[in-house]
C-alpha positions in Angstrom: 0.0 0.0 0.0 1.3 3.4 -1.0 2.0 6.1 1.5 -0.6 8.8 1.7 1.8 11.5 0.4 2.6 9.6 -2.8 0.4 10.7 -5.7 -1.6 8.0 -7.5 -1.7 8.0 -11.2 -4.4 6.3 -13.4 -3.7 5.6 -17.0 -6.7 5.4 -19.4 -5.9 3.7 -22.8 -8.0 4.8 -25.7 -7.9 2.9 -29.0 -6.9 4.8 -32.0 -9.2 4.6 -35.1 -6.6 2.4 -36.8 -6.4 0.0 -33.9 -10.2 -0.1 -33.6 -10.6 -1.1 -37.3 -7.8 -3.6 -36.9 -9.8 -5.4 -34.2 -12.9 -5.3 -36.3 -11.1 -6.9 -39.2 -9.6 -9.6 -37.0 -13.1 -10.5 -35.6 -14.6 -10.5 -39.1 -11.8 -12.8 -40.3 -12.4 -15.2 -37.4 -16.1 -15.3 -38.2 -15.4 -15.9 -41.9 -13.0 -18.7 -41.1 -15.7 -20.3 -38.9 -18.3 -20.0 -41.6 -15.9 -21.4 -44.2 -15.0 -24.4 -42.0 -18.7 -25.1 -41.5 -19.4 -24.9 -45.2 -16.5 -27.2 -46.2 -16.6 -29.8 -43.4 -20.2 -29.8 -42.4 -22.3 -28.7 -45.3 -20.4 -30.0 -48.3 -19.4 -33.3 -46.7 -22.6 -34.1 -44.6 -25.6 -31.9 -45.1 -25.4 -31.3 -48.9 -24.7 -35.0 -49.9 -27.5 -36.2 -47.6 -30.0 -34.4 -49.8 -28.6 -35.1 -53.2 -30.0 -37.8 -55.5 -27.8 -40.7 -56.7 -26.4 -40.5 -60.2 -25.3 -43.4 -62.4 -23.6 -43.4 -65.8 -23.9 -46.6 -68.0 -21.7 -47.4 -70.9 -21.6 -50.5 -73.1 -18.9 -52.0 -75.4 -18.8 -55.1 -77.5 -15.7 -57.2 -78.3 -15.4 -60.3 -80.4 -12.7 -62.9 -80.9 -12.4 -65.7 -83.4 -12.3 -69.2 -82.0 -11.5 -72.6 -83.5 -14.1 -74.7 -85.2 -15.9 -71.8 -86.9 -17.0 -70.2 -83.6 -16.7 -66.6 -82.3 -16.6 -65.3 -78.7 -18.7 -62.2 -78.1 -18.2 -60.2 -74.9 -20.5 -57.4 -73.8 -18.9 -55.0 -71.3 -21.3 -52.9 -69.2 -19.6 -50.2 -67.1 -21.5 -48.6 -64.2 -20.0 -45.4 -62.9 -21.2 -43.5 -59.9 -21.1 -39.8 -60.9 -22.9 -38.5 -57.9 -21.8 -37.4 -54.4 -23.4 -40.3 -52.5 -22.7 -44.1 -52.5 -25.1 -46.2 -54.6 -26.7 -49.5 -54.0 -27.5 -51.4 -57.3 -30.8 -53.1 -57.6 -30.7 -54.8 -61.0 -28.8 -55.0 -64.3 -30.4 -56.6 -67.4 -28.7 -57.1 -70.8 -30.2 -58.6 -73.9 -28.2 -59.2 -77.1 -29.7 -59.8 -80.6 -28.0 -61.0 -83.8 -28.8 -59.1 -87.0 -28.5 -60.5 -90.5 -28.8 -58.4 -93.7 -29.9 -59.7 -97.0 -27.8 -59.3 -100.2 -30.8 -59.1 -102.6 -31.0 -55.4 -103.0 -32.0 -52.5 -100.8 -35.3 -51.0 -99.6 -36.2 -47.5 -98.6 -37.8 -46.9 -95.2 -38.9 -43.6 -93.7 -39.3 -42.7 -90.0 -40.8 -39.5 -88.8 -40.9 -38.5 -85.1 -42.9 -35.2 -84.9 -42.3 -34.8 -81.2 -38.6 -34.7 -81.8 -38.6 -33.1 -85.2 -36.6 -36.1 -86.7 -37.0 -37.6 -90.1 -34.9 -40.7 -91.1 -34.6 -42.1 -94.6 -32.9 -45.5 -94.8 -31.9 -47.1 -98.1 -29.6 -49.7 -96.7 -29.8 -53.5 -97.0 -33.0 -55.2 -95.7 -32.6 -56.8 -92.3 -34.2 -60.0 -91.0 -35.9 -60.1 -87.7 -33.6 -59.8 -84.7 -32.6 -63.1 -83.1 -32.2 -63.3 -79.4 -28.6 -64.6 -78.6 -28.2 -63.8 -75.0 -30.2 -62.5 -72.0 -28.8 -61.9 -68.5 -30.4 -60.5 -65.4 -28.7 -59.7 -62.1 -30.7 -58.7 -59.1 -29.5 -57.3 -55.7 -31.1 -56.3 -52.5 -33.2 -53.3 -53.5 -35.1 -55.3 -56.1 -34.4 -58.9 -55.2 -35.1 -61.4 -52.5 -31.4 -62.0 -52.0 -29.7 -60.2 -49.1 -26.6 -59.4 -51.2 -25.9 -55.7 -51.7 -23.8 -54.4 -54.6 -22.2 -51.2 -53.4 -20.8 -48.6 -55.8 -18.9 -45.8 -54.0 -18.7 -42.2 -55.2 -16.5 -41.6 -58.3 -15.9 -45.4 -58.7 -17.0 -47.7 -61.5 -17.7 -51.4 -62.0 -17.4 -53.3 -65.3 -19.4 -56.5 -65.9 -18.4 -58.9 -68.7 -21.2 -60.9 -70.4 -19.6 -63.5 -72.7 -21.3 -66.0 -75.1 -20.3 -67.9 -78.2 -21.9 -67.9 -81.6 -21.2 -69.5 -85.0 -19.0 -67.3 -87.2 -20.5 -65.4 -90.1 -24.1 -66.1 -88.9 -24.8 -62.5 -88.1 -23.3 -59.2 -89.3 -24.1 -57.0 -86.3 -25.2 -57.2 -82.7 -27.9 -55.1 -81.1 -28.3 -54.6 -77.3 -31.1 -53.6 -75.0 -30.5 -53.1 -71.3 -32.1 -51.9 -68.1 -30.9 -51.1 -64.6 -32.1 -49.9 -61.2 -30.3 -48.2 -58.3 -30.8 -46.1 -55.2 -28.8 -44.4 -52.4 -26.8 -46.8 -50.3 -28.4 -45.4 -47.1 -31.9 -46.2 -48.5 -32.8 -49.5 -46.9 -36.1 -50.0 -48.7 -36.4 -53.2 -50.7 -39.0 -54.5 -53.1 -39.1 -58.0 -54.6 -39.3 -57.9 -58.4 -39.8 -60.9 -60.7 -39.3 -59.8 -64.3 -41.4 -61.4 -67.0 -40.1 -62.9 -70.2 -40.8 -61.3 -73.5 -42.2 -63.2 -76.5 -38.7 -63.9 -77.8 -37.7 -65.4 -74.4 -35.6 -62.4 -73.2 -36.1 -60.8 -69.8 -38.4 -57.9 -70.4 -36.8 -54.5 -70.0 -40.3 -53.0 -69.6 -40.5 -54.6 -66.1 -37.3 -52.9 -65.1 -38.5 -49.5 -66.4 -41.8 -49.9 -64.6 -40.0 -50.3 -61.3 -38.8 -46.7 -61.5 -40.1 -45.0 -58.4 -41.9 -48.1 -57.0 -40.5 -47.0 -53.7 -39.0 -43.6 -52.7 -35.5 -43.1 -54.1 -35.4 -46.0 -56.5 -34.3 -45.0 -60.0 -34.5 -47.2 -63.1 -33.5 -46.6 -66.7 -32.4 -48.3 -69.8 -33.5 -48.6 -73.4 -36.4 -50.3 -75.2 -34.9 -49.5 -78.6 -31.5 -50.9 -79.5 -28.5 -49.3 -78.0 -26.5 -48.9 -81.2 -25.2 -51.6 -83.5 -21.9 -53.4 -83.1 -20.1 -55.2 -85.9 -19.4 -58.9 -85.6 
């Protein structure tokens, strides 16, 4: 304790305008950093993916190799790629392959007009015989099957399925493919048993796969009823 005769001094510190704004900027920077951390680590990695739908990209390729005895190995490669931000659970994959033969007795002209799309097609190529079913393969997993097996496709990854079969050489000139598929988010545990019907030609019917689209919340199905291109044999 100071003696009574010693004067007491009090110092009052007052921030200058420059120091005041420096503190404001520092506080704003801290708030911005907290908001950015929330956006990156919470919103982008948890909240946003939780509300995004699954996305699947499907690509097909055909390879053929000559075998002994006048035979030919045909291999259909179907690649499934997860292009979304959430893991996918596959429900079904259906692939049908048809052989095409074209006659050598002249050409014919056919016209197709699709008014809804504004497309007109004129074809003066060789006449084709009716497509012949060569191969039909159906795989089902948990979302659409009774099996408990789950086919998981993580984000940004892909799976390639090979579907090989053997035909006689020079029987068909080209191969036509139809396919169908179903998938949903991996965290969607809903399952629906589906028993696809057979079409008149004996193939598994792609229409049944397409009709399953939306049969329960989150299930997505796609594919093609028309032929997915034509591949030389």
